N, C-alpha and C positions, 0 to 999 in steps of 0.2 A: 718556620716552615709549616708546622702543623696548622697554624692560623690561616695561612694561605690555602692550604689543602682543604680546610673546612669551608672556606668561602667558595672555593671552586666546586666542591660537592653540592653546596647549596644552590649555586647558580645552575649547575647541571640538572638538579632536581626540578627547579622552576621551569627550565626549558622543556623537560620531559612532560610536565603537567600542562604547560601553557603553549606547547609547540603548535605546529600548523595543523595537526590532526584535529578534526572536529568530532564531537560526541553526537549521539543521536538521542533526542528527547522524544519519547513515545507520543503519538498523536492521541491515543485513547478516545476514539470517536464516541464511545458511550458516555463520556464526561464533558463533551462540548455542549454549551448551553446557548449558542448563538446560531442555530440552524435556520436557514431560510426555507420556509415551508411553502409547499404548493397547496392547491385546494384540499380542504379537509372533507370528511364525510364521503370520500370516494372509495371505490373498491380497494385501492392501494394508496395510502397516504405516503408522500415522499418529501423528505427534507434533505438539504445538502449545505455544505460549507466549503467554499473554495479556500485556497491558501492553507490547507490542512497542516502542512509541514511546520508552519509558524503559529498555529492556533494556540499552542501552549508555550511558545517562546523557543529561542534557540534554533538549532538545525541550519545555521547559515551556510555550511558547506553543501548541504543537500538542497537548500533553496537555490543556490547558485547553479547546481547541476540541473535542477528542475527547469530553470529558465533557459539554460544553455541547450538542453536536449528537447525543448519544446513540449514540456509536459504541464499538466494541471493535475495535482494530487487533491482529491476531493473526499471529504468525509461525508457519509450518507447515513440516513435514518429511514427505514422502511417499515410501515405497519400494514399488515395483511388484514383487511376488513372483510375478506371473502370467506366463504365457508369451506375453502379447499386449500391444501398445501400448494405453495407456488415455488417453482424453481427459477431463480433469478434470470439465468441466461436463456431459459427456454420459454417461460410463460410471461416474462416482462420485457419490455423494450425501453431502452434508455435513449432519450433524444437530447441533442445538443443544439439549442435554438430550434430550427425547423427541420432538422434532419436526424435520422437514427445514428447512433454511434455505439461502437463496441469497445469497452474498456480494455486496456492492455493487461495481459495476464500478470498476476502479482509478482511472480519470480522474474519475469522479463523486466518489469518496471524497476524492481529492486536492483537488478544488475545494471540497468541503464543509469540509475541515479547514484550508485555507490561512489564513494570517493576513492582516489588512488591510494595504494598502499606501498608499492615498490618505490615510488618517488622519494620516500623518506630515507632511502638508502644514501641519498646525497649527504645526509648528516654524518655518515660514517667517517668522512675525512676531517671532521672537526677535531681540533687539538688545542690544548691550552698549556700554559706554563705555570709551574708551581715555584714560588720563591724567586730568587734572583734580585738583582739590583737595577733600578731604573735611573738612568742619567736624566736629571731634571732639565737639562739644556737640549739634549738630542731626542729624549723620549725612548731611547733604545734600552732594552733590558738584557743584562748579561747574567750568566749563571742560571741557577734554578734547574728544575726538572720538568720535562714535557709530560703532559698528561692527556691521553686520548679520550676526551669526553664524547666525541662524536658517536661511537657505537652505542652508548647508553641512550643518547637522545634519539638516535635512529630507531632503536628497538622500542623505546617508549611510544614514539609516534606510530610506528607500524602496528603495534599491539592495540593502541587506541583506535586507529582507523579501522582495523579489521574487526574489532569488537563492535564498533558503531555500525558498520555495514551489516554485521550479523544480526544486530538488534533491529535494524530497519527491515531486513528481509523477513525476520521472524514475525514482526507485527503485520507487514503487508500480507503474508500468507495467512496469518490468524484471522484477519478481517477481510479476506478475499471474498468477493461476492459472486464470482463466476459460477460456481456450482452450489451456491448457498440455497438451502431449502428453508423457506419461510412458512412456518406452520400457520394454520388458520387462527386468526386473532393475535398472532405474535408480532412483536416489534424487534427488529434486528438493526445492528449498527455495522457499518463496513467502511472500507477504503477502496475507492476506484481511481485508477490512473488513466488519464486521457491524453492522447497525443494531440494537443491543441495548444497553440501559442497564445490564444486569447481566451476570454471567458464569455459565456453566453448562458441564458436561462436553461436549466435542466428540467426534464420532465420524465416521469416513469409511468408507463401505461401497460395495461394488459394486452398481450398479443392476440389472445382469443378470449372473447367475453364469456365463452362457455366454461373457462377455467374458474369463473367467479362463483360457481355453485358446487356444493358437495354432493348433490343428489346424483346417485349413480345412474348411468344411462340404462334405461329399461329396454329389454329386448323387444323388438317389434313383434306384435302378435299377428301371426299369419292366420288367415281364415281357414277354418276346418275344411278338409276335403269333403266334397259332396259325393254321395253314392251315385254311381252311373245309372242313368235312366234305363229302365227295363225295356227291351224291344218287344213290340207286339207279337203275339204268337202267330205263326204262319197259318194261312187259311187251310182248313181241312185237318188241322192237327188236334181238333177236339175229340174227346172220347166218344 
């Protein structure tokens, strides 16, 4: 009986580890070496990589969600060659093909792409039998003890899915470009999520060319006021 119990525990452990819940493998945009670069020596150098979720392998669950929800998760690299600090969402405009596009906020994208957790409660009903005798002719087992392995597998999958979702959300927020300040001469890496079913060339440009200089605006010099012209003395006013 102990032998049967040991085997059952081993099987349950394997199910917990290799169940349906998918793990999250971080994108780490600062470690991607295959960026597609736009023109260099421009005020803002921009590089990007589609299919960021699988750039480092894994993430099959999230890749499936990405396709189902009509997303493109893109890793980006931006170098500020101007003499001024730039705010990504204010000073820079991202274009998808020939039209401007606004990335989906990081938290919303993470919520849209997360895998289900409650669905793994279906495993709770799983139950097995320890010991007993199996008839070689009918295949029926008699005797033995029932063992509810389902709750263990359900808990393992729910914990795994919840942890993976939290890791995805954490990285999306960490590399969010929405309010990212790019200092003069700095290179930053980020993750942008686009609601697009297809891919197209991406471009990043300055909204206002005046943002490319760090020279502060000089106050306009107003001409000095002139003294009013003196009126001629009236006739007969001499001494």
